[in-house]
N, C-alpha and C positions, 0 to 999 in steps of 0.2 A: 217664337214668342215666349219670354219667360213666364213661368206658371202664374206668378202673382199679377201679371198683366193680361192673362187669358180672360177674355170677356165672354162669359157664359150667360145666356138667357134661358130661364126655365119658364115654361108656360103651363099653368094649371091651377087647380083648386087649393085654397087655404080653408081650413076648418078647425073647429075646436073639438078635440076628442075627450069624451067624458067616459072614464074607464072604471068599471066595477069588477071586483075580483071576489068570487064566491068564497075563496079561502080567507078573505079579510073583508067581510061584508060591511064593517063599520067605516071603511075607507073608500071614498070616492075621489078619484084623481081627475084633474082637469089639465089637459095639455094642448098646446098648439099642435096641429097635425095637417093631414093631407099629404099624399105621396109627393106631389111636385114641391110643396113647401119644404118637406123633409129633405128632398134631394138638394134644393137650393141652399138650405142651411148647412147640410153636409158638405156640399161643394165649397161654400164660403169658408167653413171651418178648416178645409184642407188647402186653402190658399188661392182659390179661384175667385176672380172678380165677378160677382154674381148678381144678376137682376132677376126678379120674379114678376111675371105678368099674371095677375090674379084678380080675385074678387073677394072683398069682405066689406062690411058696413062699419059705420062709425058708432058701433054699439059696444056693450060690455065685452062681448067675445071678440069683436073686431079690434078693440083697444089692446087686448091681450096678444092677438096675432101681430099687430103693428109693433108693439114693444119687443116681442120675440125676434122679429125680423131685423129691426134696427139694432138690437144688441148683438146680433150675429153678422152685422155689416152686409145684409142683403138689401139692395135697392129695390123698392116696391113700385110697380106700375099697376095701379088699382083701377079696374074697369067696370065695377058693378055698383049697384045701389040697393039690391035686395038685402034682407037680414043675413048676418054671417051664418054660414053653414055649420052644422054640427054632426058629429058621428058618435053614437053611443056604442062603446065596445065592452063586451062581456068576456072575461078571460076564462079559458078552460083549464083543466088540471095541468096541462102541459105548458101553460102560459100563452098559447095561441089565442088570438082575438076573433070574436064573431061580432059583426058590425050591423047597426041599423042607422040610416041616414036621414037628415033633413037638410037638403042641399039644393042650391041654385048655382048654375054655371053660365055666366055671360060676361063678356069683356068689351062690349060695344062702346062703353063709355071711355075706353082708352085706346081706340083703334089706331089713331095716329102715333101717339107715343110708343105703343107696342110695336108698330111697324118700324119706327125709327130705331128702337132698341134692337130688334132682330137684324136690321140692316147694318148696325154697327157691331154685331157680335161675331165671334169666331166659332162659337158652338151654340146650338139650340137643343134643349131637351124638353120633352113633354111626355104625357102619359096619363093613365088612370081615368078618372071621371071626366076630365076636361076633353078627352078624345071621343067620348061616346054620348055625352048628355047635351041635348039641344037647349038653348040655341047656340051656345058657345063652341060646340064641337067643330062647326064649319069654320068659324073664325080661327080656331086653333090649327086646323089643317091648312088654311090659307097662309098663316104665318110660317108654318113649317115649310111649305112649298116655296115661299118667298126666300127662306133661308138657304135652300139647297144650292142656289147659284154661287154662294160665297162662303158658306159655313158648313162644318160637319153637323150632323143631326143624330140625336139618340132618342129612344122611345122605350117605355116600360108600360105594357097594357094594364098591369096591376088590376085585374078584373074585379068588378064589384057586381055580382049578380043581383044584389038587392037594389042597385041603381039601374042597371041595364040587364034585365032578366032574359031577354031574347038573345040566345047564344049566336044565332045566325047573323043578327044585326051587329053584335059585338065582334064577331069574326070578320065580317066585311070591313068594319072600321079598323080593326087591328091590322088587316092586310094592307089597307091604304097607307097607314103610318109606317109599317114595316118596310114597304117599298120605297118610302121617302127617307129612310134612315140609313145611317152608316153603322150604328151600334144599336143593338136591341137586347134588352134584358127582360126575362120573364121568369115566373116561378113555375115549377112543375104542376102546381094546382091550376094556374092560369091555363096552361096548355091542355091539361086534361078536360077542363071545362069547355074551352073553345073548340077542341078537336077530340071528342070522346071516342072516335072510331080509329084513332091512330096513336102511336106511342109518342112521348115527348121528343125522343130522338128523331123520329120521322118528321115531326113538325119543325124541329131545329134545322134539318136539312132542307125542308120546303121553304122555310123563311130565308135561309141563306141564298136560295135560288131566286128570291124576289129582289135581291140587291144589296143587303147589308154586308159589310166586310167582317163584322164580328157579331156573334149571337151568344149570349150567356143565359144559362138556366140555373136557377137556384133550386135546391131540393131539400131544404130544411136540414135535418140532422145528417142526411146523406151527403151533403156538401154540393158545391157548384160544378157545373160543366161550362167550359168556354170553348168556342169553336170558330175557326175561320175556314176559308176554302182550302187552306193548306195544312191545317193542324187542329188537334183537339186535345184538351187537357181536362182531367177530372181530379178533383180534390175531395177529401173527406172534410166535414165541418170541423172547425177548430174547437177543442174542448172549452166549455164555458159553463159557469153556473148561471142558468137561465133565470132572469127575473121575469121577463116576458119577451115576446118576439116583435113587439110593436116597432115599426120603422126599420127593422133589420134589412129588409130588401132595399129600402131607400138608401141606407148607409152603404150597402153593397154597390148600388148604382153610382152614388156620389164618388166613392173611392175608385170605381172603374174609370170615371171621367178624369179624376185627378191623375190616376196612373197613366192613362192615355196621353194626358197633357205632358207628363214628365217624359214620356217616350217621344214627344214631338209629333203625335198622331192626331191632335185636334186642331182645327182651325182652317185657315184659308188655303191659298195656292199650295199644292203639293202635299197637303196633309192627308187628303183622302188616299192618295197613292201610298203614303207612308203607312196608313192604317191597313191597307190591303196587303202589305208586305211584312206584317208582324211575324216574327219567328215563333216556333213552339216555346222556346225559352222565355220570350217576352209574354206570350199568352199565359204561361205558368206563373210568372211574376205578377201579372195583372190579377189572375184568379186568387193567388195567395194574399195579395194586398186587400182586395175587396172582401175576401173571406174573413180576414182578421177584423176589418171594419165592422162587418155584420156581427161577429162574435162579441166585440166590445159593446155594441149597442144592445145585444141580447142580455148582457150581464147587468144592465141597469134598467130601471123602470122608464117606460115611455120611449118616444122617439128622440133619443139623445145621442146623436152621432159623434164619433171621435173627432178631436181636434188634431191638427198637424203634428203637434209635439207628442201626442199619444200614439199616433199611428206610425210616425216616422216616414222616411222616403220609400219609394218603390224599391223592393229588394232586388 
């Protein structure tokens, strides 16, 4: 399936990020955000035909989100009625963000169109708050499980202890989604919080044993690791003048999906087998491609993933 025809459905939260930087206290930035929304926008900018199953209201913040998604050619399936969620991010000296949330996650208002979108998709992605926060977490899992029969699946836990502070509960939820996925991406911070008694490499091996074909771990300035059952690649982070790290992991995820699509490893019949047979050279190309997407995002403020003409094709 040509990349521009690849139908990807992302399931998860949309919110407005209100960002303050102690280095510039007079400036308050307001950006569309939420990890799944960022992945949907990133995937659409890289040429994938993308829909987002999400929730936001017809309020001031919701109008901002709707316009952002429309302008990036993301089709929206909106399933909620509660006020639009917000995240207040305070940047540290290194540009990393610390979040506090006011968030609701429920998509019951779009159960039928969401299922129809998933059934018509070649790939489904989910993660973050949508996979742990009731009542919508169970609907998210049901949609992912429905997708498994005909589509490839990806997952990024993107843990938010401020939303789901019980690590044992979050760990249980994460393992349900890992087992239902073909591609999993997490940060080393996610893995250390979920599994404080083992190393990220040990968790990577344990997650591969649950069923995914590919697991990637981002490690900030140390760079990413990407591993399959037959190979492992480590790269250092690309040099970049860091404005902030908001959305960098989501850009990595979106580029990983685009790269897998370019390799013919996303989608229906036979694609799962193709993903399971990726060579070490292909894993290296995927890691480099996603690594560069994250570096571009870090070089500018907010979650602003690269477009196809900026990132170019998979090396």
